[in-house]
N, C-alpha and C positions, 0 to 999 in steps of 0.2 A: 559194506563189505564184509565178506566172511575171510578169514584167514586160518590155516591150519600149522598145529604144532607139528615139526617134521619129525621128532620121534613117537609121540603119543596119537598123531591122527586128531587128537582134539580141536574144535573148532571154536573160534573166539571170533568179535567184533574189532574193527577197527581201532576204538576207543580202548578196548582191553587189550590188546597187543600193545598199544603204545604205553598203557601205563605198568603192562607187565614187563617189558622189555624183552625178556628170555623166559622162555615156556618152561614148562617140566621136564624134568631129564635133561634141563640144557640143549632143549628142542629150539630151533627157531621159527617165528612165525613165516608164512609163506604164502603169498596169494593163492585162494582156491581157482581162483579164473584170472584172465586176462583181459582186460576191456579190449576190443580190436576198433580202432578208429578208421573208421570209412572216409572220411574228408581230410584225408592227408594234404594233400595241396593246397586246400583252402586253410588250413591249420598252418602251413609253411609260411603262408602269405600274413600272417597275423603278427604283431608285436609280441614281444618275449615274454613280458607279465599275462597278456588276456590269452595269449596261446596255453601259458601253464595251468594258467585258470579252468581253462578247456579239460587240458590231458585230468589234471587233479579231480575236477567234477567228475569224470568218465570211472574213478575208482571210489568217490568217497560222497557223492552227492547223496545218493539216497540214503545214506546212513547219517548224515551231518548238515545237508542243507547246501543248497547251491550257494547262497549269500555268505555261509559261513565261510564255505570251502574257497571262495573267493578272497575274504579278508586274509584268511590264513596266509594266502599265498601274495598278496598284495605286501601284508606287513613282514612275508619272509624275505621275499626277493626286491630289496632296494637296489639292487644292482645287475649286472647285466654278465655273461660270458663275453668274448671276443674271438672272432676268427680269423687269424691272421697268417697271410701266406709266407711260409718260410722257406721253401725252396719252391721251383717250377711245380711239382706235384704233390706236394705237402704243405699242410696246413696245421697251425696250431692253434687248438681249442683252448685259449686262454680262460680258466676258470677262477682267478685269483684277484679277482676284482671286489672281494666284497672286504668286510671290516679286518679279519683276519688274516689276508692275502692267500688265502688256499680254498681249493675247491668243496672243503668241507663245510665251508660258511652255508652252502646251499642248504643242505641236509640238515645240519645243526639248528638254524635260526627256524625251520620249518618245525622241527620237532619242538623245539622252544614253546613256539607259537601255541603249537598242538595241546603238550603236557599244561603251560598256563592256564588252558581251554579247559582241560578233562580233569583237573586234578581239582577245582574249588578252592575248598579252604582246608583241605589235606596239606598235611608238612610231606614231603619229599625230599629223598636223598637220591642224586644222580651220582650212582658210580660207574666210572668209566676208565679205560685203558687208552693210552694213546703213545704210537710210535714216531708223534712229531705235528702232524699239522692238526690232528683230532681237538687236542688239547686247547689250542687258542680258538679254534672255530665255537667248540661248545664252551669254554668258558667266555667269551665275547658273549653268545646268544642267551647263556642263562643268569648273566652278571647282573646283580639288582634284582632280578626277579624275586618277588615276596614269595616266602613259603618253599621255597626251593635251595636244598643245600648241595653243593659240587665238589665231589671228590674225584681228584683228576690222579690215577697211578702211572708213570712213566719209568723208563729205565735208565737209571743213574748212569750221565757222563755218554751216553748214545744218541742223543739228539742235537741240534745243531745250539750253539748258544742263543741264537735270536730266536729259535723258536721254544725255547725254553721261557725267556723274558716275556712274551706275548701273554703266557698264563701263569706262570708263576710268578709275577710281582701285581696281581691284583689286590688279593684279601677279600675281604667283607665275606658273601657266601661262597667264595671259590675258595678251595683246599687243596695244594697240590702236594705228592708224596714221590719222591724219588728213590725209586725200587732198586736192591742191589741184585738185577738180574738183567735179562732181555726181555722183549717186547711179549712173547709167548709168555713168558714167568708173570708179566701184569695182568694180561689177560685172563690167564688160567686163575687168578687170586678174583678175578671179577667173577666170572663164571663160579668159582665156589661159593662167591658170597650170595650167589643168587637161587644156590640150591640150600642155603641156610634159610629154613623159615620163621625162625625167630629174629631173624636179623630182616627180613622181609616185611615182616607184620609189623615190628615196631618201627622200621624208619621208611616203610614204604618205598624201597628201593625200587630204582631204576638205573638203564644205561642209556648212555648217550654215542654206544660204539655202533658199527653199523647193523650190528646185531638188532638193533630196532627198526622195525621195518618203516618206520616214518622217513628216516633219514635215506633211504634208499627210495622211495617212491618219489620225495623232492628231487634226487639226483637226475631220474628220469628226463626231468625238463630239458636239461642244456644239452642232452643229445640230439632232441629236435631243432633247438636254435644252433648247434653246429651243421646239422645237413641244410635247414634254412639258407643258412650263410654261403655251405658250400655249394649251394645250388646259383647261386648268383654269378660263380665261374662257369660250372659245368651243365646247369639246366636240370633236368630231369635225365640225360641219358648217360649219366655217370654216378653208379651208386659207390659211396665212399668205403675204403678200408680204413678200419678206427682201431690205431694202437690206445692200449689204455696200460700205465705203469701199475701194476698191480703189488700190492701187498698181501690185504685181509681180504680183498675181491669184492667189497662193497660198490665200488666203482662199476667193475664191469657188471654183478648183477644187475643193476641198473640198468646197461645199455643194454642186457640181453631183453630186460622187461619193455624197453622200449621200442626192439624188432620187434618182439612180438606184439606189440599195439599197433606195428604195420610200418614203423619207420622204416624207409628205405634206407638200410644200411648193409654192405655185401658181406662181410664177415668183419670179425673182432682177433685183433692180436694181443694174446696174454702175454704182456711183456715185465718179465722178473728179474730181480739182479741175481746174487748167488743162493740165494734162498729158491731155490726152482723147484719146487717140489709138483707144483702143478704142470709146468712144461714137461718132466718126465712122467708125470701120470698120464698125460697125453700120449707120451711113444709109448709108452709099456703097460698101461691099464694096472699099475701097481702104486699105490698110494705108501709112500714111504719117507716121511718127513726126517730132515737131517737136522742136527744142531744147528741152531740158529747163526748165522754169520754176519758180523758186522761189515757193515757195507757204506759209503759214500750216500746212498739213496737209502737214510735212515729210516724212513718213512715204511721203507718195503719189506724191512728185515724180520720178514714174520716165514714161518716155516709151516705153521699147521693153521693155514687161514681159514677161517669161521664161514666166512660166506661161500665157500667152494659149495659147501653141503646144499645151499641154496641154489645153485647153477645147476648141480645134478638133479635138485628136484624139480627145476623148472623144465630142463630137456625130456626127463620122465612125463612129465604133465603133457609138455608140448607134443611128443610123441604120440600120446594116447588119444588127445582130445583136440590136437590141430591138423597139423598139415606132412604128420608124418615122415618121410625121409628129407624132407626141408628141416629137421631139427633132429639129425643125427651128431653125436658127438666125434665131429672129423673136421680135415682142413675148411670143408665148404662152409664152415660155420667158426669154427675157431682155429688158431694156431698159435701155441705155446713158445715162447723163445726167451732164452737166457743170456742176459746180455752182460759182460764181464767189465770189472773197472776199468780197464785200457780202454775198452768199446765206448763206456759211457766218454770219458775223457774226451777221446776220437770225435765222438758225436757233438759235444759241445763246443770243440771247435770247429768241426765242418758247419754248424750253426751259426757261430758266429762270422766267419768267412761269409757267409750269406747275406749277414746285418742282421743276425736273428740271437739274441741272447738267452738264453735258458739254463736253468739251474740244474743240478744233476738228474733228475727225478723225469724231467720232462727231457733231456736230452735222451735219455736209458729209451723212452717210448717213442722218439723221434729214430734211433738206433734199429727198434724193432720193426719198425712201420719200415723204413727203407730195405731192412732185409727181408721182408715179406712182401714187399708190392712188386706187382708184375709190371712187364714194361706197358701194357693200353690199360693202368690202374692209376688211380689217384687216390688219397687220403688223408685222415685227421689225425693229430698223435694230441694227447690232451696234456696240457699244460698245468699242472696242478698247484705250483705254487710259484710266488713272486720270486725274481733271481735274488733280489735283495736279502732274502730268508738265509740266502746259502752266499753271503756276501764272501766269506772269507776263501772258500773253496772255487768260485768262480774268478777271483782275483787270481789265486794260485794258478789256476787252468789258462785262463785268458791274457792274466796281464793287463786286465785292463780296472778303474776305480769303476767300483759299484755305489750310488747315493744310496743312503736310506731314506724310503718314505717317511713322512712326519709322525706317526702311529710306531713304525719301529725303531726313529730314533730316541722317543720318548721312554719307549720298554725300555732300549737297552741301557738308559742310564738309573733304571729303579732296582732297586733291590730284592735277590729273589728272598720269597717267603716258605719254601719248599722244605718240607721235612724228611729226611732220611728213613726209611725202613727196609728191612730185611725181605725179602720174599716167602714171608710165612703169612699162611692163612690166620692163626691165632694173633700174630699181631696187628695183622689189618683189621682183623672182628674186634681187637680191643680198641683200637682208633675210632673206629664207626661208631660202637657204643659212648664211648665216652664224651 
């Protein structure tokens, strides 16, 4: 398949896009076309892995071959999403049943399989920034892989202790840097590194952030699973409204790709915390990022989301090449909403009364959905992390005891191996070359 650089419009293959991570002039690789699936009803009856193989073949079979695509998917997706009814008209799509207990396992594991295949004997350095869950997913996916060094930047003291323990205690080929700044500072360091030609050449630099297109393509698959399970309750008569907790907007980008492939989703709710650049943009058409605010939904503390550029590119492309008025940037397709800390806490309590325990990001998405859902609609909110990853906050808010899964329990007892680093590119460059 062909992808193009959002800045230069240069076209590259999927293999090249995965190996590059970020394009020239900080451009993001975007698909030149979206494969349209005509057998949706048949696909939604298939098991998750088989369906995912069909979906990924529609993107990649011509370039990689069907057997290789099937193998990549099978190795990456050794776990499944689960759809759980949380309220009479709202369902949680639980995406945290993978090894790092967060939705990012899907994309990170698929990317790791791709890079291990494409890299051959080359030694690669993965440089990535995390606001919480990406770090653990990437670390788990790449841990122990030959010829791949992973360097993860995260904002010091701005992620939960258990999130930090999951990826900062591994060692071996996983290196972690606690940056004196917010996530946007970490992300800017990563982007600056990708503009340094010496670094890129010497280290064969790559990124496992959602700026890498392979991650987003893998995430398309769980939207299909969500709709398949939703149909067990509503059949074909109701298309779900889907609420996505948004930070860097990679998750929502994958959702729009799924909808463009003909998946029957009515519209999306882009739910943010106080870092509400996109909801304000959707109301005013003015792109005005504010200083990032720290919140309890730390994985979403992003004021300059990289993947919004991909969403804008996608809407432009669909308006020109596809369905015209059906792809306008309006409330028929996307509703932006900012949820306060108080509303997030209230949503956690409301879900608990219904018998569902949700960590803050999931609760925020549920709140966004409840506020945007019309009386004759039903919807899905994405549950992006296991409640135990936010044990302290849940116990404080709900007054219940949260027991740690075995993996978290073991990680919690390990020593942190991170090094502190200022938000300074020269310091990062020196570290990478050392």
